[in-house]
A tleap script that builds the chain and sets N, CA, C and O, in Angstrom:
source leaprc.protein.ff14SB
mol = sequence {
  NMET PRO TYR VAL THR PRO ARG GLN ASP THR
  CYS ARG GLU GLN THR ALA GLN CYS LEU ILE
  LYS LYS PHE GLU LEU SER LEU CYS ILE SER
  SER GLN CGLY
}
set mol.1.N position { 108.983 58.395 -55.272 }
set mol.1.CA position { 108.625 57.495 -54.179 }
set mol.1.C position { 107.272 57.899 -53.602 }
set mol.1.O position { 107.120 59.028 -53.136 }
set mol.2.N position { 106.308 57.024 -53.622 }
set mol.2.CA position { 104.966 57.354 -53.130 }
set mol.2.C position { 104.953 57.537 -51.622 }
set mol.2.O position { 105.715 56.899 -50.895 }
set mol.3.N position { 104.083 58.411 -51.169 }
set mol.3.CA position { 103.995 58.686 -49.739 }
set mol.3.C position { 102.948 57.778 -49.112 }
set mol.3.O position { 101.777 57.826 -49.489 }
set mol.4.N position { 103.364 56.950 -48.156 }
set mol.4.CA position { 102.448 55.986 -47.538 }
set mol.4.C position { 102.466 56.154 -46.029 }
set mol.4.O position { 103.535 56.227 -45.423 }
set mol.5.N position { 101.285 56.217 -45.418 }
set mol.5.CA position { 101.194 56.303 -43.967 }
set mol.5.C position { 100.786 54.949 -43.408 }
set mol.5.O position { 99.757 54.402 -43.805 }
set mol.6.N position { 101.576 54.401 -42.493 }
set mol.6.CA position { 101.280 53.080 -41.949 }
set mol.6.C position { 100.057 53.074 -41.052 }
set mol.6.O position { 99.363 52.061 -40.960 }
set mol.7.N position { 99.780 54.201 -40.382 }
set mol.7.CA position { 98.646 54.234 -39.459 }
set mol.7.C position { 97.659 55.317 -39.854 }
set mol.7.O position { 98.050 56.406 -40.275 }
set mol.8.N position { 96.393 55.014 -39.717 }
set mol.8.CA position { 95.355 55.947 -40.130 }
set mol.8.C position { 95.256 57.143 -39.184 }
set mol.8.O position { 94.906 58.244 -39.611 }
set mol.9.N position { 95.565 56.933 -37.896 }
set mol.9.CA position { 95.399 58.013 -36.920 }
set mol.9.C position { 96.403 59.138 -37.138 }
set mol.9.O position { 96.140 60.285 -36.775 }
set mol.10.N position { 97.555 58.817 -37.730 }
set mol.10.CA position { 98.563 59.853 -37.955 }
set mol.10.C position { 98.566 60.300 -39.410 }
set mol.10.O position { 99.432 61.070 -39.824 }
set mol.11.N position { 97.604 59.819 -40.181 }
set mol.11.CA position { 97.581 60.093 -41.615 }
set mol.11.C position { 97.483 61.592 -41.876 }
set mol.11.O position { 98.200 62.113 -42.730 }
set mol.12.N position { 96.612 62.291 -41.159 }
set mol.12.CA position { 96.411 63.721 -41.422 }
set mol.12.C position { 97.677 64.515 -41.161 }
set mol.12.O position { 98.099 65.309 -42.002 }
set mol.13.N position { 98.288 64.309 -39.998 }
set mol.13.CA position { 99.484 65.075 -39.657 }
set mol.13.C position { 100.607 64.787 -40.642 }
set mol.13.O position { 101.279 65.704 -41.113 }
set mol.14.N position { 100.809 63.502 -40.953 }
set mol.14.CA position { 101.906 63.140 -41.841 }
set mol.14.C position { 101.654 63.670 -43.240 }
set mol.14.O position { 102.589 64.099 -43.917 }
set mol.15.N position { 100.401 63.644 -43.684 }
set mol.15.CA position { 100.093 64.166 -45.013 }
set mol.15.C position { 100.362 65.668 -45.055 }
set mol.15.O position { 100.884 66.182 -46.044 }
set mol.16.N position { 100.004 66.368 -43.982 }
set mol.16.CA position { 100.247 67.806 -43.924 }
set mol.16.C position { 101.742 68.092 -43.999 }
set mol.16.O position { 102.170 68.991 -44.724 }
set mol.17.N position { 102.532 67.333 -43.256 }
set mol.17.CA position { 103.980 67.529 -43.277 }
set mol.17.C position { 104.541 67.240 -44.662 }
set mol.17.O position { 105.438 67.935 -45.138 }
set mol.18.N position { 104.001 66.206 -45.303 }
set mol.18.CA position { 104.469 65.845 -46.642 }
set mol.18.C position { 104.148 66.961 -47.629 }
set mol.18.O position { 104.984 67.319 -48.459 }
set mol.19.N position { 102.939 67.512 -47.540 }
set mol.19.CA position { 102.543 68.587 -48.448 }
set mol.19.C position { 103.398 69.823 -48.221 }
set mol.19.O position { 103.771 70.509 -49.172 }
set mol.20.N position { 103.710 70.108 -46.958 }
set mol.20.CA position { 104.547 71.266 -46.642 }
set mol.20.C position { 105.936 71.088 -47.242 }
set mol.20.O position { 106.499 72.026 -47.806 }
set mol.21.N position { 106.488 69.880 -47.120 }
set mol.21.CA position { 107.818 69.634 -47.674 }
set mol.21.C position { 107.799 69.745 -49.186 }
set mol.21.O position { 108.726 70.293 -49.782 }
set mol.22.N position { 106.742 69.224 -49.815 }
set mol.22.CA position { 106.629 69.325 -51.270 }
set mol.22.C position { 106.503 70.788 -51.679 }
set mol.22.O position { 107.070 71.199 -52.691 }
set mol.23.N position { 105.758 71.582 -50.894 }
set mol.23.CA position { 105.572 72.990 -51.198 }
set mol.23.C position { 106.896 73.736 -51.087 }
set mol.23.O position { 107.231 74.546 -51.951 }
set mol.24.N position { 107.650 73.463 -50.023 }
set mol.24.CA position { 108.946 74.110 -49.849 }
set mol.24.C position { 109.893 73.722 -50.976 }
set mol.24.O position { 110.653 74.554 -51.471 }
set mol.25.N position { 109.844 72.457 -51.379 }
set mol.25.CA position { 110.706 71.987 -52.460 }
set mol.25.C position { 110.346 72.690 -53.760 }
set mol.25.O position { 111.232 73.089 -54.517 }
set mol.26.N position { 109.056 72.844 -54.025 }
set mol.26.CA position { 108.632 73.513 -55.255 }
set mol.26.C position { 109.043 74.986 -55.229 }
set mol.26.O position { 109.403 75.547 -56.264 }
set mol.27.N position { 108.991 75.616 -54.052 }
set mol.27.CA position { 109.429 77.006 -53.946 }
set mol.27.C position { 110.920 77.108 -54.230 }
set mol.27.O position { 111.374 78.024 -54.916 }
set mol.28.N position { 111.671 76.159 -53.698 }
set mol.28.CA position { 113.122 76.156 -53.906 }
set mol.28.C position { 113.444 75.994 -55.384 }
set mol.28.O position { 114.315 76.685 -55.914 }
set mol.29.N position { 112.749 75.089 -56.045 }
set mol.29.CA position { 112.996 74.837 -57.465 }
set mol.29.C position { 112.604 76.066 -58.292 }
set mol.29.O position { 113.332 76.464 -59.201 }
set mol.30.N position { 111.460 76.659 -57.977 }
set mol.30.CA position { 110.988 77.796 -58.768 }
set mol.30.C position { 111.886 79.015 -58.548 }
set mol.30.O position { 112.078 79.813 -59.466 }
set mol.31.N position { 112.436 79.164 -57.343 }
set mol.31.CA position { 113.300 80.312 -57.075 }
set mol.31.C position { 114.649 80.152 -57.772 }
set mol.31.O position { 115.275 81.141 -58.153 }
set mol.32.N position { 115.095 78.906 -57.937 }
set mol.32.CA position { 116.367 78.666 -58.604 }
set mol.32.C position { 116.208 78.742 -60.117 }
set mol.32.O position { 117.123 79.169 -60.821 }
set mol.33.N position { 115.042 78.325 -60.620 }
set mol.33.CA position { 114.824 78.300 -62.055 }
set mol.33.C position { 114.332 79.637 -62.532 }
set mol.33.O position { 114.088 79.815 -63.726 }
savepdb mol mol.pdb
quit
């Protein structure tokens, strides 16, 4: 599912949160594998 921000003013914060979640998910996957 692609990550889309409806408003430009919150784009930076939401993108940062999205990247953090993706990073945590990748850590979880790598630690399990």
